[in-house]
PADRENMAR-57033 format. One record per residue (C-alpha): x, y, z. Coordinates in steps of 0.001 Angstrom, whole numbers, plus 500000, padded with zeros to 6 digits. Each point is the difference from the previous one (the first is absolute). Example, Ala and Ser with C-alpha at 12.3 -4.5 7.8 and 13.67 -1.06 7.14 Angstrom:
// residues 2
512300495500507800;501370503440499340;
***
This chain:
// residues 422
862598311339332596;497939497830497557;497684502270498396;496621498453498261;498094501785497417;496626497999499212;499264501329496201;496834497498499538;496754501833498836;497658501038503016;496853497740499729;497149501617499141;497889501827502996;503484499984501707;499755503733500796;496601499800501516;501029497384501982;503028501411501492;497879503298500357;497618497557502358;503001499057501787;501424503721501053;496751500847501030;499481497116502818;504202500624500624;499080503667500619;496038499803500906;500548502214503347;501449502777498063;497616500107497095;497100499472502308;501346503411501897;499996501876497325;496893499167498871;498242500834503177;501974503233499647;498645501285496403;496258498873501261;500381502610502997;500975502493497208;498092498927496922;496234501042499012;497535497810500363;499488500455496110;503417498916499181;499985496929502187;500625497555496878;503329501617498459;503666498571500774;502313501326502106;503620500017499947;501625497905502919;503608500757501330;501979497600501878;503211500652502251;503302499176498228;500730498584503308;497332497535499524;501107498947496108;503591498401501852;500347496417499715;502733497692501694;503040498833497673;502840497979500406;503071501550499117;504049498906499894;501444501139502953;502467503118498085;502349498747502873;503633497990499325;501841499831496984;498646500305496623;500855499141496405;497641501366497530;499755500848496065;498029502752499049;498751499801496300;500728503067497851;502249501433503082;501064503113498572;500817501980503094;502809497597501683;503383498892498609;502559497312501577;502272501496502397;497410502642500470;500384500599504088;496000501109500855;497445498852502906;498338497066498605;496002500875499070;498069499464502928;496076498725500483;497701502507501283;499034503532498308;502922499718497522;498141497703498301;497405501384499271;497525499228502788;500130503340501251;496699501566501521;497594501896497471;498932503429499624;497145500972502275;498976503537501255;500143499227503397;503162498877501676;502418497740498723;496487497223500040;499502498326496706;497183500975498039;496578498479500751;498894497233497140;496615501527498384;497494498111498577;495692500593498478;497495498099501352;497396499307496946;496313500244500687;499165496414500963;503109499606502285;498685503240501946;496728498710500484;500960496811500736;502074501184503071;497552502320501266;497584497211500131;501981497893501852;500316502531502442;496424499917500155;499628496613500162;498099499626496837;499526496146498718;501751499357496325;496321499335498220;498952503948501323;503546501728499267;499503498717496492;496843501063499839;501132503440501082;502536500553498158;499312498593496628;496656499231499106;498439502271496932;496581500406499161;499843499748495820;497164499966497835;500296498672496616;498926501978497045;499889499319496031;503049501049497909;499543499166496419;501271496497498804;502956498015499629;500981497234497875;500915497934503169;497778498960502849;497990497130500869;497075498209497947;497127501495502111;501161503291499156;500043499631496575;497728503022498234;498295497931497341;498794503134497831;503525501756499591;501645496273499723;497607499316496547;500389503622499148;503361499433499826;500061496668498182;497409501863497114;502976502181499713;502930497941499693;497861497755497627;499391503000497829;503306500794499708;501599496902499249;497338499120497581;500049503418497560;502784498491497933;498328496824499332;496424501189499721;501079502606497429;502340497414498037;496730497572500252;497221502980498499;502845500341497177;500203496525499047;496335499717500242;499118502351497550;502485499126497613;498463496293500359;496657501535499486;501035501434496599;501938497110498216;497083497868501213;497697502588497899;502446499760497181;498693496434499266;503170498229501428;499960496052500191;500423498929503640;503216498016499564;501933503276498498;502970500240501992;499612503902500751;496739499360501759;501486497138501946;502780502276501102;497486502514501372;497808496992501498;503095498915502327;501120503500500527;496379501056501119;499939496557502325;503308501092501779;498854503660500824;497156498497501401;501844497534502028;502435502710500806;497302501931501588;497588497513501491;503791499186501791;499857502904502006;499319499050503480;496529502113501308;501946500520503302;502920500047501265;502136500372503040;501097503642498931;496083500690499457;499284499337503860;499896503289502422;499147499727503997;498319502538501723;502303501719502101;499907501329503551;502240501529502459;500018500675503847;499622503220500994;499782501595503421;496885499709501405;498237503468500321;498326500615503865;498129502510502076;501898502081501481;500546500233504334;500746501897502585;502233498609503417;499186502008503111;503201500093502754;498577501311502629;502372499931503359;500373501419503502;503123502136500058;500189501152504042;502530499251502716;498583496936500385;500882498519496280;503900499920500422;502279498937496756;499549496060500308;496493500247499807;500017502242497028;502417497910498002;497476496516500679;497149502450498530;501830500763497396;501100496634498932;496432498730500719;498935502852497212;501965499049497591;499104496606500146;496244501256499287;501555502016497415;501403497052498295;496692497977500313;497937502420498136;502529500568497258;498999496550498868;496569501607499263;500650503269499070;501509501727497337;499900503635501785;499907500459503543;500083502872501825;501489500227503501;498464502588502752;502014500707503013;498371501067503290;501869500307503403;498110501428503140;500916500123503857;497141503045501306;499625501226496341;500329498275496680;501293500708497029;500944499277496200;503384499961499607;502515498320497300;501932496727500775;503140501140501801;497820502296502287;497874497011500762;502638497177501108;502739502709501442;497900502848501652;499352499588503618;497584502038502593;499587500091503666;496737500280501812;497136497766500191;497605497947497193;497116500994498459;499231497204497117;496952501485498902;501520502885498364;501384497299497675;497176498442498868;498094503430499191;502967500690498108;499705496857498162;496102500329499721;500093503581498308;503127498841497784;498132497063498563;496606501861499738;501497503196498199;502443497759497754;499052495965499795;496432499936500151;498821500457496807;500472495917499237;503096499790497897;502168499490503101;500190496593501738;501194501491503555;502323497897502512;500551501231503534;502555498906502510;500297501788503565;503364499158502011;499821501310503982;501435498720503435;496338500015501228;500156503288502428;497216502166499267;498408502612502133;497314497830502052;496986501698498394;500666500242496627;500321496523499312;495965499418499521;500331503259497992;502464498133497537;497617496711500119;497517502030498796;501877501664497162;501491496577498781;496305498627499737;497869502984498694;502544502289497519;503029497683499341;498630496277499434;497472500852497593;502584501645497117;502875497285500682;500835496633499107;502181499175502852;500677501459502907;502927498207502442;500961501113503311;503245498929501777;501047500801503334;503833499956500961;500300499062503535;500448497325502328;498172499358502930;496322500787500659;497825501630497130;499223503723500600;496345501736499688;500447500617496146;500212495950499741;496800499622501934;497944502363498044;501312498832496311;499252496204501702;496367500962499776;500032501008496294;501996496507499211;497281497740500554;497684501708497594;501989501232497693;501484498068496875;502289502582498926;501864500927503032;502373497799501744;502244500788502993;503361497878501196;502680500807502497;503894500224499133;502603499746502546;503138499771497821;501302499739496152;499426496068499559;495872500566501208;499923502201496913;499139497349497471;497961497620502431;497660502898501306;500371500966495409;498481496720499342;497110499855502266;499101503560499236;499512499303496080;499489496711500415;496802498691497245;496992499841502499;497420496931499777;496366501204498467;
***
């Protein structure tokens, strides 16, 4: 068998290219791992990486090998096990040549291949599932707002940033430092010349001539010191810091009655995650308030919000009442930007829907920056949708859309949060 070892140096970014090729080959397994991670992950942790496990059987590649049958004459380099004349079985291929099965904690299978997805890779796959355009993926995953602040001075920079006062101050100090020895010698020479002239020495006296020449040389040396040098230049230094912004609170309101099955809850969770990433671009600090409801509403943590299930009817006004009370109690001081998102299948007690419209108009919308309602269902809208439609006509802070599947999440999200024409 011929074995060829390629010992050429890898080109730049070859590892990144190989990684992308690996992602394309195992795209189905990676997408499944990301979907499973989203199901069990907190909204606040959506933009972190993830460990992905690829089954060993999926990593196997076809190989060409020589058939081990027939008669072989083989010379083993460095043979220290067999001598001429030994009667032993010929070494055969298979597990005896080191291609045995690896260790595993589940029977005789090989261990799975595990690797780490970075934050950007995880978000790209998450956005692919939501069918986001590439530009939106880049904006949601990587844009960070900064502000530029002064940070002292630096010896390098562009001409527009030259600090004239600091540059001239440095030039003056340099000239004083370099010229001080010459000035001291010049002062002594001038005093000596004045003394000799006071004694009545003749102008052609050799000592007077030498002093005058020395004074001339010293003055030339002092005059040769440049007024300003590139070493003296100082530039205003500016650095970018994360821009401090006002804080925001995001209300997640969801129906958890018997009609909201697990699939609808996962669609709602992906919508809330997308809203959280959208708000995170603008605010450094975001609080999330989870309100679930059936016939009664309660503020819960994220685990109960997505994984609890109740039986019985639906009274949406109970959740809106609770949201209104929380907003007025905690976030009505003007220091918070309030956003609300409500997910429901549209089922509601008939007499309760008009009350929900009144609560939104009078008690919630005056306090929020924006409120979005998504109805997760196919078919005809329910009575809650019809009541909310009356609000959408007159209110610019309120929008509503219908979602049928995961692929509808981003188009609906884009429609909800598109820029309104003045």
